[in-house]
VMD Tcl script that draws the C-alpha trace (Angstrom):
set ca {
  {-15.57 35.85 -4.25}
  {-17.95 34.31 -2.19}
  {-17.99 33.78 1.60}
  {-18.28 30.27 2.58}
  {-20.62 29.91 5.13}
  {-19.95 29.69 9.09}
  {-21.93 25.98 9.26}
  {-19.57 25.00 6.59}
  {-16.32 25.50 9.06}
  {-18.64 24.18 11.85}
  {-18.99 20.56 9.80}
  {-15.40 20.39 9.22}
  {-14.00 21.41 12.90}
  {-16.79 18.51 13.79}
  {-15.42 16.20 11.13}
  {-12.05 17.14 12.17}
  {-12.95 16.53 15.95}
  {-14.14 13.41 15.48}
  {-11.56 11.91 13.46}
  {-9.08 13.43 15.80}
  {-10.45 11.41 18.62}
  {-10.16 7.98 15.94}
  {-6.52 8.93 15.34}
  {-5.61 9.39 19.29}
  {-7.52 5.64 19.92}
  {-5.07 4.65 17.35}
  {-1.84 6.28 19.42}
  {-3.37 3.76 22.22}
  {-3.60 0.68 20.07}
  {-0.18 1.42 19.12}
  {1.22 2.29 22.56}
  {-0.51 -1.15 23.57}
  {1.16 -3.08 20.65}
  {4.33 -1.47 21.57}
  {4.10 -2.63 25.53}
  {3.11 -6.27 24.24}
  {6.30 -6.54 22.07}
  {8.71 -4.13 24.29}
  {11.36 -7.19 25.12}
  {11.27 -8.42 21.62}
  {11.90 -4.46 20.47}
  {14.54 -4.35 22.41}
  {16.37 -7.43 21.27}
  {16.88 -6.58 17.81}
  {20.27 -4.83 16.90}
  {20.37 -1.24 17.51}
  {20.54 -0.20 13.50}
  {17.43 -2.22 13.33}
  {15.39 -0.68 16.42}
  {13.45 1.90 15.07}
  {12.79 -0.45 11.97}
  {11.65 -2.72 14.55}
  {9.35 0.00 16.42}
  {7.89 0.80 12.45}
  {6.68 -2.56 12.08}
  {4.91 -3.19 15.63}
  {3.11 0.35 15.02}
  {1.96 -0.59 11.65}
  {0.63 -3.90 12.26}
  {-1.15 -2.28 15.30}
  {-3.03 0.54 13.08}
  {-3.74 -2.27 10.73}
  {-5.22 -4.68 13.16}
  {-7.77 -1.70 12.75}
  {-10.38 -0.69 10.21}
  {-9.61 2.80 9.37}
  {-11.30 3.07 5.93}
  {-13.82 5.51 7.63}
  {-11.09 7.62 9.07}
  {-9.32 7.79 5.46}
  {-12.59 9.20 3.82}
  {-12.52 11.58 6.30}
  {-8.99 12.63 5.99}
  {-9.50 13.09 2.37}
  {-12.39 15.13 2.71}
  {-10.67 17.53 5.08}
  {-7.74 17.68 2.27}
  {-5.58 16.24 5.09}
  {-3.18 12.90 4.33}
  {-5.12 9.86 4.35}
  {-2.49 7.29 5.71}
  {-2.12 5.82 2.28}
  {1.50 5.97 2.11}
  {2.23 6.05 5.74}
  {4.25 2.36 5.80}
  {7.45 3.72 6.27}
  {6.93 6.05 9.13}
  {4.13 5.31 11.00}
  {4.60 7.20 14.10}
  {5.49 10.46 11.73}
  {2.55 10.04 9.74}
  {-0.02 9.48 12.86}
  {1.73 12.50 14.49}
  {1.57 15.09 11.69}
  {-2.29 14.11 11.00}
  {-3.12 14.54 14.25}
  {-1.56 18.10 14.46}
  {-3.30 19.27 11.91}
  {-6.73 17.96 13.17}
  {-6.18 19.80 15.84}
  {-5.25 22.91 13.90}
  {-8.78 22.18 12.04}
  {-10.96 21.35 15.09}
  {-9.53 24.30 16.90}
  {-8.50 21.95 19.84}
  {-5.39 22.19 22.35}
  {-2.37 20.79 20.77}
  {-2.17 16.90 21.73}
  {0.59 14.99 23.82}
  {3.01 13.58 20.83}
  {4.77 11.71 23.68}
  {2.31 8.83 24.63}
  {4.13 6.16 22.95}
  {7.21 5.98 24.80}
  {7.17 2.85 26.59}
  {10.84 2.34 27.60}
  {12.19 1.14 24.08}
  {16.05 1.50 24.23}
  {17.60 3.89 21.82}
  {18.98 2.51 17.98}
  {21.28 3.81 15.54}
  {19.96 6.55 13.48}
  {16.71 7.70 12.63}
  {16.84 8.40 9.08}
  {13.62 8.11 6.72}
  {11.98 5.02 5.91}
  {12.88 4.88 2.40}
  {16.47 5.74 2.96}
  {16.39 3.00 5.42}
  {14.86 0.63 2.93}
  {17.35 1.55 0.34}
  {20.18 1.07 2.70}
  {19.10 -2.32 3.98}
  {18.59 -3.53 0.27}
  {22.18 -2.17 -0.92}
  {23.67 -4.14 2.11}
  {21.42 -7.43 1.10}
  {21.45 -7.14 -2.48}
  {24.17 -5.05 -3.59}
  {24.05 -1.65 -5.75}
  {21.11 -1.21 -8.15}
  {21.92 -0.72 -11.52}
  {22.10 2.68 -13.14}
  {19.26 1.92 -15.38}
  {16.93 0.40 -13.03}
  {16.04 0.51 -9.23}
  {14.84 -3.35 -8.56}
  {17.46 -5.84 -8.92}
  {17.61 -9.23 -10.79}
  {17.90 -12.61 -9.35}
  {18.53 -15.51 -11.68}
  {18.44 -19.11 -10.19}
  {21.35 -20.94 -12.16}
  {20.63 -24.20 -14.41}
  {22.57 -27.38 -13.85}
  {24.35 -26.13 -16.68}
  {26.10 -23.40 -15.42}
  {28.59 -25.79 -13.49}
  {30.09 -26.79 -16.54}
  {29.47 -23.81 -18.79}
  {31.33 -20.54 -17.48}
  {30.53 -18.65 -20.87}
  {26.44 -19.24 -20.29}
  {27.16 -17.46 -16.37}
  {28.93 -14.93 -18.09}
  {26.38 -14.29 -20.54}
  {23.82 -14.39 -17.83}
  {25.79 -11.57 -15.40}
  {26.47 -9.51 -18.79}
  {22.73 -9.38 -19.24}
  {22.01 -7.82 -16.03}
  {22.15 -10.74 -13.44}
  {22.51 -9.32 -9.84}
  {22.30 -12.30 -7.86}
  {23.13 -15.66 -8.41}
  {20.77 -18.34 -6.85}
  {21.52 -21.95 -6.32}
  {18.89 -24.01 -5.62}
  {20.29 -27.01 -2.73}
  {17.56 -29.54 -3.90}
  {18.99 -29.73 -7.33}
  {23.05 -31.18 -7.81}
  {25.69 -31.36 -5.22}
  {28.69 -29.53 -3.60}
  {30.66 -30.23 -6.30}
  {28.32 -28.22 -8.59}
  {27.68 -25.71 -6.62}
  {31.49 -24.38 -5.91}
  {31.46 -24.46 -10.05}
  {28.38 -22.21 -10.61}
  {29.37 -19.81 -7.44}
  {33.29 -19.95 -8.87}
  {32.36 -19.04 -12.65}
  {29.74 -16.27 -11.10}
  {32.40 -14.72 -9.13}
  {34.84 -14.63 -11.88}
  {32.17 -13.15 -14.44}
  {31.50 -10.53 -11.77}
  {35.15 -9.86 -11.31}
  {35.48 -9.50 -15.19}
  {33.13 -7.37 -15.74}
  {33.26 -5.03 -12.95}
  {29.54 -5.91 -11.49}
  {28.71 -5.65 -7.99}
  {26.88 -9.63 -7.35}
  {25.96 -11.27 -4.85}
  {25.43 -15.53 -4.33}
  {22.34 -16.64 -3.00}
  {21.62 -20.48 -1.94}
  {17.94 -21.85 -1.43}
  {18.08 -24.58 1.80}
  {15.65 -27.47 0.60}
  {13.25 -27.21 3.83}
  {10.92 -29.79 4.54}
  {9.99 -31.61 1.15}
  {5.84 -33.04 1.47}
  {5.09 -34.86 -1.58}
  {3.74 -38.09 -2.77}
  {5.24 -41.89 -2.30}
  {5.87 -44.05 -5.24}
  {3.57 -45.91 -7.75}
  {4.61 -49.08 -9.30}
  {5.94 -48.61 -12.44}
  {4.24 -49.25 -15.89}
  {5.54 -51.77 -18.74}
  {8.87 -51.71 -20.15}
  {7.42 -50.04 -23.21}
  {8.68 -46.86 -25.72}
  {6.06 -45.49 -27.71}
  {7.19 -43.94 -30.97}
  {4.80 -41.96 -33.25}
  {5.30 -39.72 -36.41}
  {3.97 -36.42 -37.07}
  {0.60 -36.06 -38.71}
  {-1.57 -33.36 -39.89}
  {-5.02 -32.45 -39.08}
  {-6.36 -35.26 -41.44}
  {-4.25 -38.06 -40.26}
  {-1.71 -37.89 -42.81}
  {2.03 -38.43 -41.88}
  {4.22 -35.10 -42.69}
  {6.95 -36.51 -41.26}
  {8.24 -39.90 -40.60}
  {9.13 -41.26 -37.01}
  {12.99 -41.51 -36.72}
  {14.67 -44.10 -33.68}
  {18.49 -44.72 -33.55}
  {18.57 -48.81 -32.75}
  {21.73 -49.32 -30.40}
  {23.48 -45.99 -29.35}
  {22.67 -42.38 -31.11}
  {26.65 -41.36 -32.35}
  {25.37 -37.87 -32.04}
  {23.80 -35.20 -29.25}
  {20.27 -35.09 -31.26}
  {16.53 -35.44 -30.22}
  {15.94 -38.49 -31.85}
  {15.41 -41.41 -29.24}
  {16.98 -44.57 -29.12}
  {16.51 -48.04 -27.77}
  {18.94 -50.69 -26.94}
  {20.08 -53.93 -29.36}
  {21.84 -56.64 -29.14}
  {24.03 -58.37 -30.20}
  {26.20 -55.27 -31.59}
  {27.77 -57.34 -34.46}
  {24.15 -57.56 -35.90}
  {23.77 -53.78 -36.24}
  {27.13 -53.20 -37.97}
  {25.81 -55.93 -40.66}
  {22.84 -53.18 -41.39}
  {22.64 -51.03 -45.15}
  {21.32 -48.30 -45.80}
  {17.76 -49.04 -47.33}
  {17.11 -52.35 -46.37}
  {13.93 -53.41 -44.20}
  {13.56 -54.67 -40.68}
  {10.59 -56.01 -39.20}
  {8.83 -56.43 -36.36}
  {5.96 -57.42 -34.28}
  {5.60 -54.77 -31.53}
  {3.86 -54.99 -28.08}
  {0.39 -55.21 -29.78}
  {1.35 -57.61 -32.05}
  {1.17 -55.35 -35.04}
  {3.30 -55.90 -37.96}
  {5.76 -52.78 -38.84}
  {8.52 -52.59 -41.19}
  {11.47 -49.76 -40.15}
  {13.52 -48.77 -43.00}
  {17.59 -48.09 -42.57}
  {18.44 -44.60 -43.24}
  {22.28 -44.40 -41.90}
  {24.46 -47.11 -40.16}
  {27.11 -45.55 -37.67}
  {29.70 -46.75 -34.92}
  {27.26 -48.19 -32.16}
  {23.93 -47.48 -34.17}
  {21.29 -47.81 -36.89}
  {19.06 -45.22 -37.56}
  {15.85 -46.18 -38.79}
  {12.42 -44.45 -39.74}
  {9.04 -45.63 -39.94}
  {5.78 -43.91 -40.94}
  {3.35 -45.93 -38.48}
  {3.08 -45.77 -34.57}
  {5.18 -48.67 -32.87}
  {4.91 -49.84 -29.39}
  {9.00 -50.87 -28.76}
  {9.22 -53.17 -25.85}
  {11.92 -55.14 -24.02}
  {12.87 -58.34 -25.69}
  {11.03 -58.01 -28.64}
  {12.58 -59.30 -31.96}
  {13.94 -57.67 -34.74}
  {14.37 -59.50 -38.50}
  {16.80 -58.18 -41.12}
  {16.44 -58.67 -44.53}
  {18.33 -61.73 -44.68}
  {16.83 -63.18 -41.55}
  {19.00 -62.69 -39.04}
  {17.55 -61.69 -35.60}
  {18.42 -59.34 -32.70}
  {16.52 -58.60 -29.55}
  {15.71 -55.00 -28.01}
  {17.37 -54.77 -24.60}
  {15.68 -53.51 -21.17}
  {13.62 -50.19 -21.79}
  {13.02 -47.81 -18.86}
  {9.89 -48.44 -16.94}
  {6.55 -46.52 -17.76}
  {5.34 -44.14 -15.47}
  {2.22 -44.39 -13.93}
  {-0.15 -42.03 -12.49}
  {-3.77 -42.12 -10.45}
  {-6.65 -40.51 -12.60}
  {-8.54 -38.58 -10.06}
  {-12.07 -37.14 -10.35}
  {-14.12 -34.92 -8.00}
  {-15.90 -37.06 -5.64}
  {-13.18 -39.62 -5.97}
  {-11.25 -40.54 -2.41}
  {-7.66 -40.66 -1.99}
  {-5.86 -42.46 0.62}
  {-2.75 -40.72 1.94}
  {-1.16 -43.41 3.94}
  {2.46 -43.64 5.77}
  {3.84 -46.51 3.87}
  {6.20 -45.63 1.34}
  {5.81 -48.93 -0.57}
  {5.03 -48.29 -3.99}
  {1.39 -48.89 -4.65}
  {-0.29 -50.05 -7.95}
  {-1.93 -47.70 -10.28}
  {-5.37 -48.70 -10.25}
  {-8.10 -47.13 -12.11}
  {-11.08 -47.07 -9.91}
  {-11.92 -45.03 -6.21}
  {-11.13 -45.43 -3.84}
  {-6.79 -44.43 -4.34}
  {-4.26 -44.82 -2.63}
  {-0.51 -42.87 -2.48}
  {2.30 -43.03 0.29}
  {2.53 -39.17 2.21}
  {6.45 -38.50 2.85}
  {5.88 -36.39 5.73}
  {4.75 -38.85 8.71}
  {3.88 -35.72 10.98}
  {0.62 -34.83 8.64}
  {-1.21 -38.08 10.18}
  {-0.83 -36.39 13.62}
  {-1.48 -32.71 12.87}
  {-4.51 -33.16 10.45}
  {-7.90 -32.97 11.68}
  {-10.98 -33.54 9.94}
  {-12.52 -31.25 7.73}
  {-8.68 -29.67 6.78}
  {-8.07 -28.82 2.81}
  {-5.64 -30.53 1.11}
  {-3.96 -29.71 -1.81}
  {-1.56 -31.88 -4.53}
  {0.61 -30.96 -7.36}
  {0.54 -27.32 -7.20}
  {-3.10 -27.03 -6.49}
  {-4.06 -29.08 -9.75}
  {-6.07 -31.36 -7.15}
  {-7.48 -30.13 -3.96}
  {-9.58 -32.10 -1.43}
  {-11.11 -31.99 2.70}
  {-9.90 -34.71 5.04}
  {-12.68 -36.82 5.99}
  {-10.92 -39.57 8.14}
  {-7.73 -39.55 10.03}
  {-5.76 -42.83 11.88}
  {-2.13 -43.04 12.91}
  {-1.43 -44.26 9.12}
  {-4.02 -42.91 6.64}
  {-6.23 -40.03 5.94}
  {-9.19 -40.08 3.28}
  {-9.50 -37.47 1.39}
  {-12.70 -36.42 -0.41}
  {-11.56 -35.05 -4.15}
  {-13.28 -31.56 -4.79}
  {-11.18 -30.00 -7.09}
  {-9.59 -31.40 -10.35}
  {-9.31 -30.31 -14.13}
  {-12.58 -30.47 -15.85}
  {-11.67 -34.29 -17.23}
  {-9.97 -35.52 -14.10}
  {-6.61 -35.13 -13.20}
  {-3.30 -37.29 -13.26}
  {-1.64 -37.67 -9.84}
  {2.08 -39.11 -10.20}
  {4.64 -40.11 -7.70}
  {6.82 -37.00 -6.07}
  {4.40 -34.22 -6.30}
  {4.16 -31.73 -3.81}
  {1.11 -31.93 -1.03}
  {0.07 -28.79 0.70}
  {-1.89 -28.82 4.22}
  {-2.77 -24.83 4.03}
  {-4.69 -24.77 7.38}
  {-3.23 -27.83 9.44}
  {-0.53 -26.64 11.90}
  {1.73 -29.33 10.80}
  {4.74 -29.33 13.76}
  {7.48 -30.10 11.82}
  {10.97 -27.89 11.88}
  {11.51 -26.05 8.56}
  {15.18 -26.60 9.21}
  {15.91 -30.26 8.34}
  {18.97 -32.40 9.12}
  {20.15 -32.40 4.85}
  {19.74 -28.47 5.12}
  {21.82 -28.41 7.89}
  {24.48 -30.42 6.20}
  {23.82 -28.24 3.36}
  {24.69 -25.29 5.34}
  {28.36 -26.04 6.27}
  {28.75 -25.09 2.49}
  {26.71 -22.44 2.62}
  {28.38 -20.98 5.26}
  {31.94 -20.98 3.50}
  {30.30 -20.15 -0.01}
  {27.69 -17.91 -0.43}
  {26.11 -14.25 0.90}
  {22.71 -15.11 1.25}
  {20.95 -17.93 2.69}
  {17.27 -18.36 1.28}
  {15.00 -20.60 4.03}
  {12.56 -22.33 2.60}
  {9.08 -23.02 4.39}
  {9.62 -20.78 7.35}
  {6.81 -21.06 9.43}
  {7.33 -19.60 13.06}
  {9.85 -17.56 14.83}
  {11.19 -20.92 16.30}
  {12.37 -21.85 13.30}
  {14.07 -18.37 12.64}
  {15.85 -18.77 15.81}
  {16.87 -22.17 14.60}
  {18.32 -20.79 11.50}
  {20.43 -18.01 13.12}
  {21.43 -20.75 15.94}
  {22.66 -22.84 13.22}
  {24.73 -19.91 11.29}
  {26.12 -18.60 14.37}
  {27.45 -21.99 15.06}
  {28.89 -22.40 11.60}
  {30.64 -18.74 12.58}
  {28.83 -17.56 9.69}
  {27.57 -14.08 11.05}
  {28.52 -12.61 7.99}
  {26.18 -14.55 5.58}
  {22.60 -12.91 5.13}
  {19.65 -14.28 5.51}
  {16.04 -14.24 3.71}
  {12.68 -15.76 4.88}
  {10.60 -17.57 2.14}
  {7.14 -17.18 2.51}
  {5.56 -20.13 0.92}
  {3.05 -20.86 3.57}
  {-0.37 -19.59 4.99}
  {1.44 -20.27 8.63}
  {4.36 -17.96 7.57}
  {2.44 -15.47 6.38}
  {0.42 -15.04 9.88}
  {3.55 -15.30 11.68}
  {5.45 -12.76 9.12}
  {5.73 -10.16 12.15}
  {7.15 -12.33 14.81}
  {9.61 -14.04 12.21}
  {10.89 -10.28 11.40}
  {11.12 -8.86 14.70}
  {13.31 -12.11 15.08}
  {15.57 -11.70 12.26}
  {16.31 -8.63 13.08}
  {18.34 -9.38 15.51}
  {20.63 -10.45 12.58}
  {22.89 -7.94 10.63}
  {20.96 -7.74 6.89}
  {17.58 -9.76 6.00}
  {14.98 -9.48 3.48}
  {11.65 -11.65 2.42}
  {11.00 -13.46 -0.71}
  {7.19 -14.11 -1.70}
  {7.20 -17.29 -3.01}
  {4.25 -17.28 -5.33}
  {4.20 -20.70 -6.39}
  {3.56 -22.72 -2.80}
  {1.55 -19.34 -1.43}
  {-0.55 -19.52 -4.02}
  {-1.86 -23.15 -3.80}
  {-1.82 -22.82 0.31}
  {-3.90 -19.75 -0.11}
  {-5.97 -19.88 -3.07}
  {-5.41 -18.25 -6.33}
  {-7.93 -15.72 -5.43}
  {-6.24 -14.46 -2.41}
  {-2.53 -14.17 -3.80}
  {-2.89 -10.91 -5.23}
  {-4.37 -9.58 -1.73}
  {-1.83 -11.53 0.03}
  {1.65 -10.32 -2.06}
  {0.46 -7.06 -1.23}
  {-0.11 -7.30 2.27}
  {3.20 -8.90 2.46}
  {4.76 -5.87 0.18}
  {3.12 -3.35 3.16}
  {4.23 -4.79 5.94}
  {8.24 -5.47 4.96}
  {8.24 -1.89 3.83}
  {6.67 -0.87 6.97}
  {10.05 -2.87 9.02}
  {11.94 -1.60 6.24}
  {12.96 -5.27 4.73}
  {13.75 -5.76 1.39}
  {11.32 -8.14 -0.66}
  {12.17 -10.22 -3.17}
  {9.28 -11.26 -6.10}
  {9.55 -14.42 -7.42}
  {7.66 -17.60 -9.13}
  {6.94 -17.72 -12.84}
  {7.68 -14.31 -13.52}
  {8.07 -14.29 -17.44}
  {8.38 -17.69 -17.40}
  {6.64 -18.08 -21.28}
  {9.56 -16.14 -22.26}
  {12.18 -18.20 -20.28}
  {10.77 -21.77 -21.21}
  {9.46 -21.27 -24.95}
  {10.82 -17.87 -25.85}
  {7.68 -15.99 -25.98}
  {5.91 -14.22 -23.05}
  {2.06 -13.78 -22.57}
  {0.54 -10.64 -22.24}
  {-0.47 -10.99 -18.66}
  {3.40 -12.09 -17.63}
  {4.95 -8.42 -18.94}
  {2.13 -6.67 -16.92}
  {3.17 -8.96 -13.69}
  {6.79 -8.59 -14.30}
  {6.41 -4.58 -14.52}
  {4.69 -4.78 -11.05}
  {7.33 -6.26 -9.62}
  {9.24 -2.80 -9.75}
  {7.57 -2.52 -6.13}
  {10.00 -5.06 -4.89}
  {13.68 -4.67 -4.21}
  {14.64 -7.55 -6.51}
  {12.61 -9.79 -8.84}
  {13.46 -13.46 -9.42}
  {13.58 -15.42 -12.97}
  {13.71 -18.95 -13.19}
  {15.84 -20.88 -15.34}
  {14.90 -21.83 -19.26}
  {16.48 -22.36 -22.60}
  {15.98 -18.48 -22.95}
  {17.20 -17.09 -19.84}
  {19.32 -14.73 -21.52}
  {16.51 -12.86 -23.36}
  {14.28 -13.17 -20.17}
  {16.82 -11.41 -18.41}
  {17.35 -8.84 -20.84}
  {13.84 -8.35 -21.62}
  {12.63 -8.03 -17.54}
  {16.20 -5.22 -17.33}
  {14.24 -3.24 -20.12}
  {10.51 -3.40 -18.33}
  {12.07 -2.64 -14.72}
  {13.99 0.37 -16.35}
  {11.18 1.71 -17.98}
  {8.97 1.50 -15.08}
  {11.20 3.09 -12.83}
  {10.26 6.74 -14.61}
  {7.06 6.24 -13.64}
  {5.82 7.46 -10.80}
  {3.18 5.25 -9.05}
  {0.15 6.51 -7.76}
  {-1.50 4.60 -4.81}
  {-3.68 5.42 -1.61}
  {-4.46 1.85 -0.05}
  {-7.38 1.50 1.97}
  {-6.76 0.21 5.36}
  {-9.61 -2.28 6.32}
  {-9.13 -4.61 9.70}
  {-6.45 -7.40 8.49}
  {-7.11 -10.58 10.84}
  {-3.92 -12.21 9.92}
  {-1.67 -10.25 12.57}
  {-4.17 -9.97 15.38}
  {-2.38 -12.01 17.99}
  {0.87 -10.05 17.30}
  {-0.42 -6.67 18.13}
  {-1.71 -8.25 21.84}
  {0.56 -11.01 22.17}
}
mol new
graphics top color blue
foreach p $ca { graphics top sphere $p radius 0.5 }
foreach p [lrange $ca 0 end-1] q [lrange $ca 1 end] { graphics top cylinder $p $q radius 0.2 }
display resetview
């Protein structure tokens, strides 16, 4: 065996000595961060004390660019810090001692991080603490997989106990009730069905409830004419493959065939099968309807041409008797926006006309936006389908230059979401409606999910309200769905550690709109890292296996996305007609992923999002 030249050892010693200097500088950065956050660290519950310290340590290290250090450590055959999240101090100390040995330097002072932190309860491994917290918040994981499954209950769950039982049997571990829909009576029935099914099936199952939070949406648009278009199915050549069907009057069956009101009712009962009914539709086009069935309260007709039915339209039977259509629902209108158009958001919530030329005007449900928005701020509407920049602002309006739409423009309707990703909106995340809903949540839920949380003050507000309601046993989950929430996450985690058990939900829908789709993967990864450092369980949410839940067939990308959810402690599914099959599929995917070793080494570039936290 050939002897290693002395100059190689000298190079290793020099490299190790340089790396040791860098790690000692990291210790000084960590110590400064601990000092800056000392009061908040000492305010957390004793059982979370070491988790709070580790959170601060991790944020401090990530405030530096240590990629060169990682490369040097790897060249030396030492730990490159790529898996340090769960125990930062122990990793740094182990690396420092190893470097001292390689550099042949004296052992460093490892007590330099003591800044007066009060003792906590226990000091196990970071992974053990994270698992303990996950069990406390979400219940024990099933035997065949480590990741739990949360499922949003549909409105039907209030009346269908069998559906809920099937969801539990399929693998649901946490049932989610959204307070933005239904009401206390329906919520109570849903939760009763969940508790009963869990008891009957011997499952450890939790109930979480989402608070609605502040809703920033577009205002109303004047409705269109009361017209309903019914058309037959046609093939690619325009030939009719299936005639259109319609119930005149009311449908006696629970089917998908539309219906229109007709008066007088006696006219309907006098119709006969095979009879022809004639009319001139809303376009003044002559049309003929053939009677297919006559039942109580309704007449089923079919026709081979498109018909525009309108309120007060006259129907003429074969014998000359006439009837009229009753009042049809108003047509929902939209504003058709294109790149370069001007959209004016206004404080007034009066219905606006559906004009067809720029400038377009529509209301905004958040009055505070007009005080806080600034020129140049970005605005996104309707889940990111439409985007632009604020060009002018007044106390009652703001003009937005539209810079992003679909290739042929995009429709903007009433009640669509508005996001202000780089505007500091001075609003509370806990609304008055949330406070009323909390009275029910406090008595019935295991977990409360706080929507659109953006600051430490928001977290304090929720904890104070739960304390007032004597609901200290209700756990808390922070939904991260805004840029502000992401940037303030370290402060919010320290605050929520004053509570017994807490988690974080990565709400990828609004978060993608706020951060930009191209940054979503990066941001969600950073949230996972930070929460692992804080030993806080994470719920991976939004559009997981959505095509499977809604259409019965998943996309390939959705399957791999669902598999990535195994990095979190829980994955959330939304409702859909194929939800049972979706729960079973996700359970199988997560079970298979649990048997794999995940190889990863994270490159720790400098993160700017939390730099104020470190230097506070």
